[in-house]
ChimeraX commands (.cxc) that place a marker at each C-alpha (Angstrom):
marker #1 position 156.78,83.91,9.59 radius 0.5
marker #1 position 154.40,83.05,6.56 radius 0.5
marker #1 position 151.47,85.47,6.03 radius 0.5
marker #1 position 148.05,84.72,6.14 radius 0.5
marker #1 position 147.15,82.80,2.68 radius 0.5
marker #1 position 143.84,84.41,2.39 radius 0.5
marker #1 position 143.97,88.15,1.59 radius 0.5
marker #1 position 140.94,90.14,2.95 radius 0.5
marker #1 position 139.05,91.37,-0.18 radius 0.5
marker #1 position 139.02,94.91,-0.91 radius 0.5
marker #1 position 135.65,96.43,-0.84 radius 0.5
marker #1 position 135.29,98.17,-4.30 radius 0.5
marker #1 position 134.62,101.77,-4.45 radius 0.5
marker #1 position 131.48,101.75,-6.51 radius 0.5
marker #1 position 129.68,104.88,-7.19 radius 0.5
marker #1 position 126.65,105.25,-5.20 radius 0.5
marker #1 position 126.08,108.66,-6.65 radius 0.5
marker #1 position 122.17,108.75,-7.89 radius 0.5
marker #1 position 122.42,110.06,-11.36 radius 0.5
marker #1 position 119.81,113.06,-10.56 radius 0.5
marker #1 position 122.31,114.77,-8.38 radius 0.5
marker #1 position 124.22,117.53,-10.14 radius 0.5
marker #1 position 127.08,119.06,-8.58 radius 0.5
marker #1 position 128.28,120.87,-11.33 radius 0.5
marker #1 position 127.77,124.27,-10.22 radius 0.5
marker #1 position 128.17,123.53,-6.55 radius 0.5
marker #1 position 130.79,126.05,-4.45 radius 0.5
marker #1 position 132.40,124.64,-1.73 radius 0.5
marker #1 position 132.03,126.00,1.93 radius 0.5
marker #1 position 129.20,127.91,1.13 radius 0.5
marker #1 position 127.08,126.48,4.18 radius 0.5
marker #1 position 130.40,125.88,6.34 radius 0.5
marker #1 position 129.56,128.85,8.56 radius 0.5
marker #1 position 126.05,128.05,9.57 radius 0.5
marker #1 position 127.21,124.28,10.10 radius 0.5
marker #1 position 129.61,125.59,12.13 radius 0.5
marker #1 position 127.39,127.31,14.47 radius 0.5
marker #1 position 125.68,123.86,14.98 radius 0.5
marker #1 position 122.21,122.84,15.67 radius 0.5
marker #1 position 120.00,122.26,19.01 radius 0.5
marker #1 position 118.17,119.12,18.62 radius 0.5
marker #1 position 115.89,117.94,21.52 radius 0.5
marker #1 position 114.42,114.78,21.48 radius 0.5
marker #1 position 110.48,114.49,23.36 radius 0.5
marker #1 position 109.67,111.31,24.99 radius 0.5
marker #1 position 106.78,109.78,23.02 radius 0.5
marker #1 position 104.55,110.18,26.15 radius 0.5
marker #1 position 104.25,113.83,25.80 radius 0.5
marker #1 position 104.06,114.07,21.95 radius 0.5
marker #1 position 100.29,114.06,21.95 radius 0.5
marker #1 position 100.96,117.38,24.10 radius 0.5
marker #1 position 103.42,119.07,21.72 radius 0.5
marker #1 position 102.78,117.87,18.17 radius 0.5
marker #1 position 104.94,120.61,16.53 radius 0.5
marker #1 position 108.10,122.39,17.15 radius 0.5
marker #1 position 105.66,125.68,17.30 radius 0.5
marker #1 position 103.79,124.02,20.49 radius 0.5
marker #1 position 107.29,123.30,22.30 radius 0.5
marker #1 position 108.37,126.89,21.56 radius 0.5
marker #1 position 105.03,128.42,23.04 radius 0.5
marker #1 position 105.12,126.59,25.81 radius 0.5
marker #1 position 108.89,126.98,26.44 radius 0.5
marker #1 position 108.36,130.98,25.99 radius 0.5
marker #1 position 105.63,130.77,28.38 radius 0.5
marker #1 position 107.59,128.66,30.98 radius 0.5
marker #1 position 110.99,130.72,30.76 radius 0.5
marker #1 position 109.68,133.68,33.00 radius 0.5
marker #1 position 109.21,131.62,35.85 radius 0.5
marker #1 position 112.11,129.89,35.52 radius 0.5
marker #1 position 114.26,133.03,35.16 radius 0.5
marker #1 position 112.47,134.49,38.55 radius 0.5
marker #1 position 113.22,130.98,40.18 radius 0.5
marker #1 position 116.72,131.41,39.30 radius 0.5
marker #1 position 117.18,135.16,40.46 radius 0.5
marker #1 position 115.51,134.02,43.79 radius 0.5
marker #1 position 118.25,131.27,43.93 radius 0.5
marker #1 position 121.18,133.38,43.55 radius 0.5
marker #1 position 119.89,136.03,45.51 radius 0.5
marker #1 position 119.62,133.83,48.57 radius 0.5
marker #1 position 123.10,132.18,47.87 radius 0.5
marker #1 position 124.98,135.61,47.82 radius 0.5
marker #1 position 122.90,136.99,50.91 radius 0.5
marker link #1:1,2 radius 0.2
marker link #1:2,3 radius 0.2
marker link #1:3,4 radius 0.2
marker link #1:4,5 radius 0.2
marker link #1:5,6 radius 0.2
marker link #1:6,7 radius 0.2
marker link #1:7,8 radius 0.2
marker link #1:8,9 radius 0.2
marker link #1:9,10 radius 0.2
marker link #1:10,11 radius 0.2
marker link #1:11,12 radius 0.2
marker link #1:12,13 radius 0.2
marker link #1:13,14 radius 0.2
marker link #1:14,15 radius 0.2
marker link #1:15,16 radius 0.2
marker link #1:16,17 radius 0.2
marker link #1:17,18 radius 0.2
marker link #1:18,19 radius 0.2
marker link #1:19,20 radius 0.2
marker link #1:20,21 radius 0.2
marker link #1:21,22 radius 0.2
marker link #1:22,23 radius 0.2
marker link #1:23,24 radius 0.2
marker link #1:24,25 radius 0.2
marker link #1:25,26 radius 0.2
marker link #1:26,27 radius 0.2
marker link #1:27,28 radius 0.2
marker link #1:28,29 radius 0.2
marker link #1:29,30 radius 0.2
marker link #1:30,31 radius 0.2
marker link #1:31,32 radius 0.2
marker link #1:32,33 radius 0.2
marker link #1:33,34 radius 0.2
marker link #1:34,35 radius 0.2
marker link #1:35,36 radius 0.2
marker link #1:36,37 radius 0.2
marker link #1:37,38 radius 0.2
marker link #1:38,39 radius 0.2
marker link #1:39,40 radius 0.2
marker link #1:40,41 radius 0.2
marker link #1:41,42 radius 0.2
marker link #1:42,43 radius 0.2
marker link #1:43,44 radius 0.2
marker link #1:44,45 radius 0.2
marker link #1:45,46 radius 0.2
marker link #1:46,47 radius 0.2
marker link #1:47,48 radius 0.2
marker link #1:48,49 radius 0.2
marker link #1:49,50 radius 0.2
marker link #1:50,51 radius 0.2
marker link #1:51,52 radius 0.2
marker link #1:52,53 radius 0.2
marker link #1:53,54 radius 0.2
marker link #1:54,55 radius 0.2
marker link #1:55,56 radius 0.2
marker link #1:56,57 radius 0.2
marker link #1:57,58 radius 0.2
marker link #1:58,59 radius 0.2
marker link #1:59,60 radius 0.2
marker link #1:60,61 radius 0.2
marker link #1:61,62 radius 0.2
marker link #1:62,63 radius 0.2
marker link #1:63,64 radius 0.2
marker link #1:64,65 radius 0.2
marker link #1:65,66 radius 0.2
marker link #1:66,67 radius 0.2
marker link #1:67,68 radius 0.2
marker link #1:68,69 radius 0.2
marker link #1:69,70 radius 0.2
marker link #1:70,71 radius 0.2
marker link #1:71,72 radius 0.2
marker link #1:72,73 radius 0.2
marker link #1:73,74 radius 0.2
marker link #1:74,75 radius 0.2
marker link #1:75,76 radius 0.2
marker link #1:76,77 radius 0.2
marker link #1:77,78 radius 0.2
marker link #1:78,79 radius 0.2
marker link #1:79,80 radius 0.2
marker link #1:80,81 radius 0.2
marker link #1:81,82 radius 0.2
view
């Protein structure tokens, strides 16, 4: 069997690093622990962005709502256990 005569061109590894980036003093793994903790990203629907324009406003609203949700959760748990 003959191999296909046309060989795929290898993409040439070209240097895409910008000259202004200087990693000569970089230390490996300095942010690894923080990265391992992960992040919580929440996407807000565009319909309510006018109500919550900043992350601070979202946090404020959630802090106000959290006690109500906790009470509701406790009441539900009590009803199930009784």
